[in-house]
KOLDRENPA-477085 format. One record per residue (C-alpha): x, z, y; residue in one letter. Coordinates in steps of 0.02 Angstrom, whole numbers, padded with zeros to 5 digits, always signed. Layout:
KOLDRENPA-477085
XZYa/...
//
This chain:
KOLDRENPA-477085
-00331+00273-00682m/-00191+00253-00565y/-00059+00357-00458h/-00007+00291-00298f/+00164+00390-00271h/+00232+00372-00054f/+00403+00325-00013t/+00508+00444+00137n/+00463+00279+00243i/+00286+00256+00208a/+00237+00464+00207k/+00320+00460+00408k/+00237+00283+00421s/+00076+00335+00380l/+00057+00544+00479d/+00111+00416+00636n/-00049+00310+00588i/-00200+00341+00732t/-00323+00470+00606p/-00449+00334+00603r/-00325+00212+00527d/-00265+00346+00416r/-00446+00411+00372e/-00462+00205+00286r/-00295+00210+00219i/-00311+00340+00094v/-00522+00265+00066k/-00451+00103+00024k/-00300+00169-00106l/-00427+00303-00181s/-00557+00144-00206f/-00403+00077-00308l/-00353+00229-00395k/-00544+00208-00468h/-00560+00004-00495t/-00538-00082-00669q/-00407-00207-00623n/-00307-00180-00479i/-00216-00340-00500n/-00387-00426-00399s/-00340-00324-00257f/-00159-00336-00224l/-00087-00488-00175k/+00099-00542-00252p/+00231-00563-00133l/+00372-00674-00162r/+00546-00661-00103n/+00535-00494-00031l/+00606-00378-00156l/+00588-00228-00193p/+00371-00263-00159a/+00301-00348-00282t/+00118-00337-00199h/+00053-00307-00045r/-00131-00247+00012v/-00221-00256+00198r/-00290-00117+00256v/-00371-00166+00440g/-00246-00235+00533s/-00115-00114+00432y/-00022-00178+00288r/+00024-00106+00124l/+00181-00160+00028l/+00207-00076-00138v/+00264-00106-00314k/+00205-00091-00450q/+00300-00002-00561t/+00237+00027-00716d/+00047+00011-00793e/-00013+00168-00717e/+00105+00222-00566n/+00125+00105-00392i/+00250+00145-00269l/+00196+00131-00096v/+00345+00052+00001l/+00299+00036+00181k/+00106+00057+00280i/+00156-00063+00469w/+00036-00141+00577h/+00050-00323+00507r/+00114-00404+00665r/+00316-00283+00612e/+00278-00286+00409i/+00380-00424+00382y/+00541-00423+00510k/
//
């Protein structure tokens, strides 16, 4: 079982998202929390440190860092058109 931790930036971003999209993000994270092989759902990133992986949820993108085998740090939650700027 995986544990998700949020940075302050990710918490603020999640609070500013519409309730419908926020519910979709929480549902996706709870699904990933109980997944056996989470690496099949996390897409690796190159040249965007400190983030190591990304997750797409609707029109939002979550940048995450897998700190160890069970802990994942959510760094940013932004709309897909703005995340890499």
